[in-house]
N, C-alpha and C positions, 0 to 999 in steps of 0.2 A: 264734335265733328265739324269739318270745315266745308264751306261752299266753294269748292275748287272751280276756277274759271279757266276759259280758254286762254285769256291773256296771261295767266300765271304759267300755263304750259309753254307758251311761246317764249317766255323769259327763262325757262328752266334749263340750266346748263346741260344736265344729263340727257334730256330729251333731244336737245339741239345737236349734241355730239352724235347720238345714235342716228338721227336723220341724215346728218352730213356723211357719216360713215356708210350708211345704206346706199346712198348715191355713189360714193367713191368706190365701194366694193363691187356693186352691180355693174358699174360702167366698165370695170376691168373685164367683165364677162360679156359685155355687149348688150346688157339689158337696158330697157328704157329707164328714165329718171324716176326715182321713188323717194326723193328727198323733201326739202322744205317747200318747194314750189308745189309739188303734187299734194303734199299734206295740207297746205293752205287752201288749195282749190277744193279738195274733197271735204275739208272741214266746212267751208262756206256753203257748199252745195248740200251737204247733209243737213245743216241748220235750215237752209232754205226749203228743203222738202217738207220737213215737219212744220215749219212756220206757216207755210202755205196751206197746210192741212189742219191748222188750228190746234196743234199740240201746245202744251204749256211751254212757257219760256225756258223752264229748267230742262224739259225734255229736249228742246232744240239745242240748248247748250251742251247737253250730254252727247248728242249726236255730233256736234262740232268737235267735242273733245275726242270722241272715238275716231272721227275723221282725221284729226291731226296726228293721232298716235298709231293709226292702223298698220303702218308699214315699217315701224322701227326695227322689227326683227329681221329685215333683209340684211342687216349688218352681220347676222349670224349665218343665215343660209336662206336661199330662195325657197327651198322645200319646207312646207309647213310653217311659213313665216307668220301665218295667222295665229296658229296655236302657240307658237313661241312668243309672238308679240303680245298675246293676251296675258301670259305669265309675267313678261317684263312690265307691261302696263299695270298689272296688279300691284307689283312691288312699288312702282313709282307713285301710284295713286294712294296706296296705304301710307307711304311716307308723307304725302301731301295732306293727309287727313280726310280724304273723301269717305263718306259713309258706305258700308257694305252694300246697301240697296242700290246705290248709284254705281258703285264699282261693278256689280253684277251685270248691269245693263251695258256698260262700256266694254268690259272684257269679253262678254258673250258676242257683242257686235264685231269686235276685232277678230275673235276666233272663228267667225263665220263669214268673213268677206271674200275668202278664196273660192273661185269657181269649182275647184277640184273637190271641195268638201264642205262648202258653206251653205247655210240656209237662213232665210229671213225668219228668225225665231222670235223676234220682238220688233217694235217700231224703230228702235235705234239701229238695229242690225239692217232692217229694210232700207232705211235712209242712207246708211253707209254703203250698202251694195250699189244703190242707184247712183250715188255721188262718185264712188270709186270707178265704176265701169263707164261713166260718162266722160272721163278725162282722157280724150284721145286728141293729141296735139303734137305738132312738129317739134316744139321745144323739148319734148320728152326724149327724143332720140339722142343717144350719147355717142353712137358710132359716127365718126367724122367722114369716113370714106364711103361714098355712095356705092362704089363697086362691091363693098362688103355687106351691104344691107341685106338682111333676111326679111321675111314677110312681115314680121312685127314692126321692123324699122320702116319699111315701105308704107304700111298703113298709117302709122303715126305721123310720118313725115309728110304724107299726102294730105293730112287733116289740117285745113286752114283754120277751122273753128269747130268747137263742140260745146253745147250747153243744154241744160235741162229747163223745161217749162212745165208749170203746173197749172192745170185748169180745175180749180176746186169745184166749180159748178158741174162740169162734165165728168169730174172724177177721172181725169186723165193726166198721166205723167209722160211727157214726150221728150225723147232725146233727139236733138237736132245736130246733124254733122254736115260740114262742108268738106268735100273731098276733091282734091285735084286729080282727076281721072287720067291725066297724062303721066302721073307718077304711079298710080295704083288704081286698078279697076275696082269698082264697087264690090264685085264678087269676092275679092280677096279680103275685104272687110268682114264679110260673112264667114269666110273660110276660117278665120282665127277668132272671131267674136261671137259666133252663133251661140255657144254655151253661155257666154256672158249675157247675151240678150235674153236667153231663156231665164237666167237668174234674175235679170231685171224685171221680167214679166212677173215672176213669182213674188218678187219684193213689192212691186206695185200692187199686186193682188192682196198681199198681206195688209197693205194700207187702204184696202177697199177701193183701189183705182185700177184703171186699165193702162197698160204700157204701150206707148207708140214710138215709132222710129221714123224720122224723116231725114233722108240723105239728099243733099243738093236740091232741096225743095220738093222732093217726091216722097210721098208716104209709102213706106215699105211694110210697116207693121201698124 
């Protein structure tokens, strides 16, 4: 068996094609970006979550791998892209020689990152959920015509910055978001992201932490 690394994944032609096609196809439908940029950020944040909570280096790497691959199935269909992505990732990771014990962690995380049907069933899945839902940012908007923006476009376009912070001592995972309220009122953030925030709370609880949300410097959760 092989110790598959994130750097290997980043150089893998098959994965990179799937990520680029995911962005290309979803942009035609007006969805936010789900390609290499998003994959890289989610990968880094998933690694960061487990690293701050003193998980092993290999667990952190597996979270990063799950983060990088989690959205590859958007090239197939937006619906159930978590489940489809888990199957695609399985075949890729088998090809690369990853042991079954590690594959199980990665694909279960990928298969559980969607808010419609996902759950924090292990530490890798919990880290992926928190990392994925924290990426709210202007650059993700693919629609160019502001007049055609729907609520998801407005919320992402209004987000000047978003990041996660971990306080290991207080056992708190906090999402910080800066929103331009001239573009989108804060209430619209909750209108579309409430389910995601509940999912983040449950993921934080799985990691024995409390989830917090701070928007424009004001603590809301």
